[in-house]
N, CA, C and O atoms as CSV, one atom per row, in Angstrom:
chain,resi,resn,atom,element,x,y,z
A,1,UNK,N,N,75.427,72.366,6.515
A,1,UNK,CA,C,74.617,71.531,5.663
A,1,UNK,C,C,75.031,70.078,5.882
A,1,UNK,O,O,76.218,69.754,5.907
A,2,UNK,N,N,74.022,69.201,6.040
A,2,UNK,CA,C,74.249,67.790,6.252
A,2,UNK,C,C,74.350,67.082,4.907
A,2,UNK,O,O,73.434,67.154,4.088
A,3,UNK,N,N,75.464,66.402,4.687
A,3,UNK,CA,C,75.656,65.663,3.444
A,3,UNK,C,C,75.581,64.172,3.769
A,3,UNK,O,O,76.355,63.658,4.576
A,4,UNK,N,N,74.645,63.499,3.133
A,4,UNK,CA,C,74.456,62.072,3.361
A,4,UNK,C,C,74.972,61.306,2.153
A,4,UNK,O,O,74.554,61.542,1.019
A,5,UNK,N,N,75.873,60.399,2.416
A,5,UNK,CA,C,76.414,59.558,1.359
A,5,UNK,C,C,75.421,58.446,1.047
A,5,UNK,O,O,74.704,57.979,1.932
A,6,UNK,N,N,75.383,58.030,-0.195
A,6,UNK,CA,C,74.539,56.897,-0.566
A,6,UNK,C,C,75.003,55.680,0.211
A,6,UNK,O,O,76.197,55.391,0.278
A,7,UNK,N,N,74.046,54.967,0.800
A,7,UNK,CA,C,74.389,53.786,1.567
A,7,UNK,C,C,74.412,53.999,3.065
A,7,UNK,O,O,74.653,53.055,3.817
A,8,UNK,N,N,74.165,55.223,3.516
A,8,UNK,CA,C,74.086,55.441,4.951
A,8,UNK,C,C,72.949,56.400,5.262
A,8,UNK,O,O,72.533,57.186,4.410
A,9,UNK,N,N,72.457,56.328,6.474
A,9,UNK,CA,C,71.343,57.158,6.890
A,9,UNK,C,C,71.847,58.502,7.411
A,9,UNK,O,O,73.050,58.759,7.433
A,10,UNK,N,N,70.927,59.343,7.824
A,10,UNK,CA,C,71.281,60.665,8.335
A,10,UNK,C,C,72.084,60.575,9.626
A,10,UNK,O,O,72.810,61.506,9.975
A,11,UNK,N,N,71.957,59.459,10.335
A,11,UNK,CA,C,72.711,59.292,11.578
A,11,UNK,C,C,73.885,58.333,11.383
A,11,UNK,O,O,74.364,57.727,12.342
A,12,UNK,N,N,74.344,58.200,10.144
A,12,UNK,CA,C,75.519,57.417,9.750
A,12,UNK,C,C,75.412,55.928,10.035
A,12,UNK,O,O,76.429,55.264,10.235
A,13,UNK,N,N,74.206,55.399,10.056
A,13,UNK,CA,C,74.022,53.958,10.155
A,13,UNK,C,C,73.976,53.393,8.740
A,13,UNK,O,O,73.510,54.075,7.826
A,14,UNK,N,N,74.445,52.170,8.538
A,14,UNK,CA,C,74.366,51.591,7.198
A,14,UNK,C,C,72.915,51.422,6.764
A,14,UNK,O,O,72.050,51.096,7.577
A,15,UNK,N,N,72.657,51.642,5.496
A,15,UNK,CA,C,71.298,51.506,4.991
A,15,UNK,C,C,70.989,50.034,4.736
A,15,UNK,O,O,71.879,49.184,4.736
A,16,UNK,N,N,69.714,49.759,4.521
A,16,UNK,CA,C,69.299,48.385,4.230
A,16,UNK,C,C,69.683,48.025,2.804
A,16,UNK,O,O,69.740,48.886,1.926
A,17,UNK,N,N,69.937,46.772,2.591
A,17,UNK,CA,C,70.305,46.258,1.280
A,17,UNK,C,C,69.150,46.436,0.299
A,17,UNK,O,O,67.990,46.211,0.644
A,18,UNK,N,N,69.482,46.841,-0.924
A,18,UNK,CA,C,68.474,46.957,-1.963
A,18,UNK,C,C,67.843,45.610,-2.276
A,18,UNK,O,O,66.657,45.530,-2.596
A,19,UNK,N,N,68.647,44.545,-2.183
A,19,UNK,CA,C,68.121,43.202,-2.424
A,19,UNK,C,C,67.091,42.826,-1.364
A,19,UNK,O,O,66.059,42.237,-1.684
A,20,UNK,N,N,67.361,43.161,-0.110
A,20,UNK,CA,C,66.419,42.887,0.965
A,20,UNK,C,C,65.094,43.607,0.720
A,20,UNK,O,O,64.024,43.011,0.845
A,21,UNK,N,N,65.173,44.878,0.373
A,21,UNK,CA,C,63.960,45.655,0.132
A,21,UNK,C,C,63.222,45.146,-1.108
A,21,UNK,O,O,61.991,45.152,-1.135
A,22,UNK,N,N,63.951,44.711,-2.123
A,22,UNK,CA,C,63.317,44.146,-3.309
A,22,UNK,C,C,62.595,42.840,-2.973
A,22,UNK,O,O,61.492,42.592,-3.461
A,23,UNK,N,N,63.221,42.008,-2.138
A,23,UNK,CA,C,62.583,40.769,-1.708
A,23,UNK,C,C,61.312,41.074,-0.914
A,23,UNK,O,O,60.324,40.348,-1.024
A,24,UNK,N,N,61.332,42.142,-0.117
A,24,UNK,CA,C,60.130,42.541,0.610
A,24,UNK,C,C,59.020,42.903,-0.371
A,24,UNK,O,O,57.863,42.536,-0.163
A,25,UNK,N,N,59.365,43.617,-1.433
A,25,UNK,CA,C,58.379,43.981,-2.455
A,25,UNK,C,C,57.821,42.744,-3.151
A,25,UNK,O,O,56.626,42.677,-3.437
A,26,UNK,N,N,58.683,41.763,-3.423
A,26,UNK,CA,C,58.223,40.528,-4.058
A,26,UNK,C,C,57.207,39.795,-3.191
A,26,UNK,O,O,56.123,39.445,-3.658
A,27,UNK,N,N,57.558,39.566,-1.936
A,27,UNK,CA,C,56.641,38.852,-1.056
A,27,UNK,C,C,55.368,39.649,-0.801
A,27,UNK,O,O,54.292,39.077,-0.629
A,28,UNK,N,N,55.496,40.948,-0.777
A,28,UNK,CA,C,54.322,41.808,-0.618
A,28,UNK,C,C,53.373,41.605,-1.792
A,28,UNK,O,O,52.159,41.521,-1.609
A,29,UNK,N,N,53.922,41.528,-2.977
A,29,UNK,CA,C,53.116,41.331,-4.175
A,29,UNK,C,C,52.533,39.918,-4.231
A,29,UNK,O,O,51.357,39.748,-4.552
A,30,UNK,N,N,53.338,38.914,-3.925
A,30,UNK,CA,C,52.894,37.521,-3.992
A,30,UNK,C,C,51.783,37.217,-2.999
A,30,UNK,O,O,50.851,36.475,-3.312
A,31,UNK,N,N,51.879,37.796,-1.786
A,31,UNK,CA,C,50.916,37.491,-0.731
A,31,UNK,C,C,49.859,38.576,-0.540
A,31,UNK,O,O,48.990,38.439,0.322
A,32,UNK,N,N,49.916,39.650,-1.327
A,32,UNK,CA,C,48.928,40.722,-1.210
A,32,UNK,C,C,48.977,41.433,0.132
A,32,UNK,O,O,47.938,41.718,0.727
A,33,UNK,N,N,50.187,41.722,0.611
A,33,UNK,CA,C,50.368,42.334,1.925
A,33,UNK,C,C,50.570,43.839,1.812
A,33,UNK,O,O,51.110,44.330,0.820
A,34,UNK,N,N,50.135,44.560,2.829
A,34,UNK,CA,C,50.415,45.989,2.906
A,34,UNK,C,C,51.845,46.190,3.410
A,34,UNK,O,O,52.510,45.230,3.799
A,35,UNK,N,N,52.310,47.425,3.404
A,35,UNK,CA,C,53.649,47.721,3.924
A,35,UNK,C,C,53.757,47.313,5.393
A,35,UNK,O,O,54.767,46.752,5.820
A,36,UNK,N,N,52.702,47.604,6.160
A,36,UNK,CA,C,52.705,47.256,7.582
A,36,UNK,C,C,52.710,45.739,7.776
A,36,UNK,O,O,53.408,45.221,8.647
A,37,UNK,N,N,51.920,45.027,6.951
A,37,UNK,CA,C,51.826,43.574,7.077
A,37,UNK,C,C,53.137,42.875,6.755
A,37,UNK,O,O,53.538,41.947,7.458
A,38,UNK,N,N,53.805,43.314,5.696
A,38,UNK,CA,C,55.074,42.671,5.328
A,38,UNK,C,C,56.135,42.942,6.398
A,38,UNK,O,O,56.979,42.085,6.661
A,39,UNK,N,N,56.097,44.105,7.006
A,39,UNK,CA,C,57.011,44.405,8.113
A,39,UNK,C,C,56.735,43.466,9.292
A,39,UNK,O,O,57.669,42.921,9.880
A,40,UNK,N,N,55.460,43.276,9.639
A,40,UNK,CA,C,55.094,42.374,10.738
A,40,UNK,C,C,55.500,40.939,10.442
A,40,UNK,O,O,56.021,40.244,11.315
A,41,UNK,N,N,55.262,40.496,9.218
A,41,UNK,CA,C,55.624,39.119,8.849
A,41,UNK,C,C,57.129,38.910,8.939
A,41,UNK,O,O,57.587,37.854,9.375
A,42,UNK,N,N,57.890,39.900,8.533
A,42,UNK,CA,C,59.348,39.778,8.605
A,42,UNK,C,C,59.805,39.625,10.048
A,42,UNK,O,O,60.736,38.872,10.335
A,43,UNK,N,N,59.151,40.335,10.948
A,43,UNK,CA,C,59.519,40.257,12.363
A,43,UNK,C,C,59.011,38.981,13.039
A,43,UNK,O,O,59.608,38.523,14.013
A,44,UNK,N,N,57.915,38.402,12.534
A,44,UNK,CA,C,57.274,37.268,13.209
A,44,UNK,C,C,57.535,35.912,12.579
A,44,UNK,O,O,57.478,34.899,13.275
A,45,UNK,N,N,57.817,35.860,11.294
A,45,UNK,CA,C,57.902,34.586,10.589
A,45,UNK,C,C,59.350,34.208,10.294
A,45,UNK,O,O,60.088,34.962,9.661
A,46,UNK,N,N,59.736,33.036,10.759
A,46,UNK,CA,C,61.084,32.550,10.468
A,46,UNK,C,C,61.259,32.269,8.981
A,46,UNK,O,O,62.345,32.454,8.433
A,47,UNK,N,N,60.193,31.823,8.331
A,47,UNK,CA,C,60.251,31.544,6.895
A,47,UNK,C,C,60.535,32.825,6.109
A,47,UNK,O,O,61.373,32.825,5.207
A,48,UNK,N,N,59.846,33.907,6.444
A,48,UNK,CA,C,60.088,35.177,5.771
A,48,UNK,C,C,61.507,35.662,6.063
A,48,UNK,O,O,62.199,36.125,5.157
A,49,UNK,N,N,61.942,35.562,7.304
A,49,UNK,CA,C,63.298,35.994,7.667
A,49,UNK,C,C,64.347,35.195,6.914
A,49,UNK,O,O,65.359,35.743,6.478
A,50,UNK,N,N,64.104,33.891,6.761
A,50,UNK,CA,C,65.034,33.044,6.020
A,50,UNK,C,C,65.099,33.472,4.554
A,50,UNK,O,O,66.185,33.543,3.979
A,51,UNK,N,N,63.941,33.758,3.943
A,51,UNK,CA,C,63.911,34.206,2.553
A,51,UNK,C,C,64.661,35.529,2.394
A,51,UNK,O,O,65.380,35.718,1.412
A,52,UNK,N,N,64.502,36.431,3.339
A,52,UNK,CA,C,65.175,37.722,3.281
A,52,UNK,C,C,66.663,37.602,3.559
A,52,UNK,O,O,67.437,38.473,3.161
A,53,UNK,N,N,67.078,36.533,4.239
A,53,UNK,CA,C,68.483,36.365,4.582
A,53,UNK,C,C,68.886,37.154,5.809
A,53,UNK,O,O,70.055,37.502,5.978
A,54,UNK,N,N,67.915,37.434,6.665
A,54,UNK,CA,C,68.194,38.198,7.886
A,54,UNK,C,C,68.391,37.259,9.066
A,54,UNK,O,O,67.758,36.207,9.154
A,55,UNK,N,N,69.278,37.655,9.970
A,55,UNK,CA,C,69.473,36.927,11.212
A,55,UNK,C,C,68.424,37.379,12.208
A,55,UNK,O,O,67.862,38.468,12.088
A,56,UNK,N,N,68.168,36.544,13.180
A,56,UNK,CA,C,67.104,36.828,14.141
A,56,UNK,C,C,67.396,38.075,14.991
A,56,UNK,O,O,66.467,38.709,15.491
A,57,UNK,N,N,68.655,38.425,15.154
A,57,UNK,CA,C,69.006,39.584,15.970
A,57,UNK,C,C,69.078,40.890,15.166
A,57,UNK,O,O,69.336,41.948,15.741
A,58,UNK,N,N,68.856,40.832,13.852
A,58,UNK,CA,C,68.880,42.035,13.019
A,58,UNK,C,C,67.539,42.759,13.064
A,58,UNK,O,O,66.485,42.137,13.196
A,59,UNK,N,N,67.599,44.068,12.954
A,59,UNK,CA,C,66.389,44.884,12.912
A,59,UNK,C,C,65.903,44.947,11.471
A,59,UNK,O,O,66.677,45.224,10.554
A,60,UNK,N,N,64.625,44.689,11.282
A,60,UNK,CA,C,64.068,44.685,9.925
A,60,UNK,C,C,63.698,46.100,9.485
A,60,UNK,O,O,63.436,46.963,10.323
A,61,UNK,N,N,63.678,46.339,8.185
A,61,UNK,CA,C,63.234,47.634,7.678
A,61,UNK,C,C,61.765,47.853,8.045
A,61,UNK,O,O,60.983,46.903,8.081
A,62,UNK,N,N,61.397,49.091,8.315
A,62,UNK,CA,C,59.995,49.353,8.622
A,62,UNK,C,C,59.237,49.740,7.362
A,62,UNK,O,O,59.814,49.825,6.278
A,63,UNK,N,N,57.943,49.971,7.515
A,63,UNK,CA,C,57.080,50.243,6.370
A,63,UNK,C,C,57.500,51.485,5.590
A,63,UNK,O,O,57.320,51.536,4.373
A,64,UNK,N,N,58.054,52.482,6.268
A,64,UNK,CA,C,58.443,53.716,5.571
A,64,UNK,C,C,59.668,53.483,4.680
A,64,UNK,O,O,59.765,54.070,3.602
A,65,UNK,N,N,60.602,52.633,5.119
A,65,UNK,CA,C,61.749,52.285,4.274
A,65,UNK,C,C,61.285,51.600,3.000
A,65,UNK,O,O,61.772,51.898,1.910
A,66,UNK,N,N,60.350,50.689,3.145
A,66,UNK,CA,C,59.822,49.961,1.997
A,66,UNK,C,C,59.090,50.893,1.040
A,66,UNK,O,O,59.242,50.783,-0.176
A,67,UNK,N,N,58.309,51.796,1.579
A,67,UNK,CA,C,57.568,52.747,0.749
A,67,UNK,C,C,58.511,53.657,-0.036
A,67,UNK,O,O,58.293,53.893,-1.224
A,68,UNK,N,N,59.547,54.165,0.610
A,68,UNK,CA,C,60.517,55.031,-0.080
A,68,UNK,C,C,61.279,54.263,-1.156
A,68,UNK,O,O,61.538,54.793,-2.236
A,69,UNK,N,N,61.638,53.007,-0.860
A,69,UNK,CA,C,62.335,52.180,-1.840
A,69,UNK,C,C,61.462,51.956,-3.073
A,69,UNK,O,O,61.932,52.092,-4.203
A,70,UNK,N,N,60.198,51.615,-2.856
A,70,UNK,CA,C,59.284,51.362,-3.959
A,70,UNK,C,C,59.084,52.630,-4.790
A,70,UNK,O,O,59.044,52.562,-6.019
A,71,UNK,N,N,58.961,53.765,-4.144
A,71,UNK,CA,C,58.822,55.041,-4.857
A,71,UNK,C,C,60.040,55.326,-5.723
A,71,UNK,O,O,59.905,55.806,-6.849
A,72,UNK,N,N,61.218,55.036,-5.208
A,72,UNK,CA,C,62.452,55.234,-5.967
A,72,UNK,C,C,62.490,54.299,-7.185
A,72,UNK,O,O,62.920,54.700,-8.266
A,73,UNK,N,N,62.041,53.067,-7.002
A,73,UNK,CA,C,62.006,52.128,-8.117
A,73,UNK,C,C,61.092,52.633,-9.246
A,73,UNK,O,O,61.439,52.549,-10.424
A,74,UNK,N,N,59.939,53.149,-8.868
A,74,UNK,CA,C,58.966,53.587,-9.879
A,74,UNK,C,C,59.405,54.858,-10.591
A,74,UNK,O,O,59.035,55.085,-11.743
A,75,UNK,N,N,60.198,55.695,-9.909
A,75,UNK,CA,C,60.689,56.925,-10.545
A,75,UNK,C,C,61.699,56.618,-11.622
A,75,UNK,O,O,61.771,57.327,-12.625
A,76,UNK,N,N,62.483,55.570,-11.431
A,76,UNK,CA,C,63.541,55.238,-12.396
A,76,UNK,C,C,62.983,54.341,-13.400
A,76,UNK,O,O,63.690,53.925,-14.318
């Protein structure tokens, strides 16, 4: 049985910051963006990357990470 600790993925990579994902939700709401659109903006816009606090060489969360985070927020 695979046991995953909170804060890491199934392949033992560190998970994305909750603050980062929350900021994605904020900008998504402010600009009326879909999950796919906010992911694209994070990868393409220096302004969005600066707001998120990500470095240019970091991999951004994809739309499925954002969707799961939002679902978890609404459940609690």
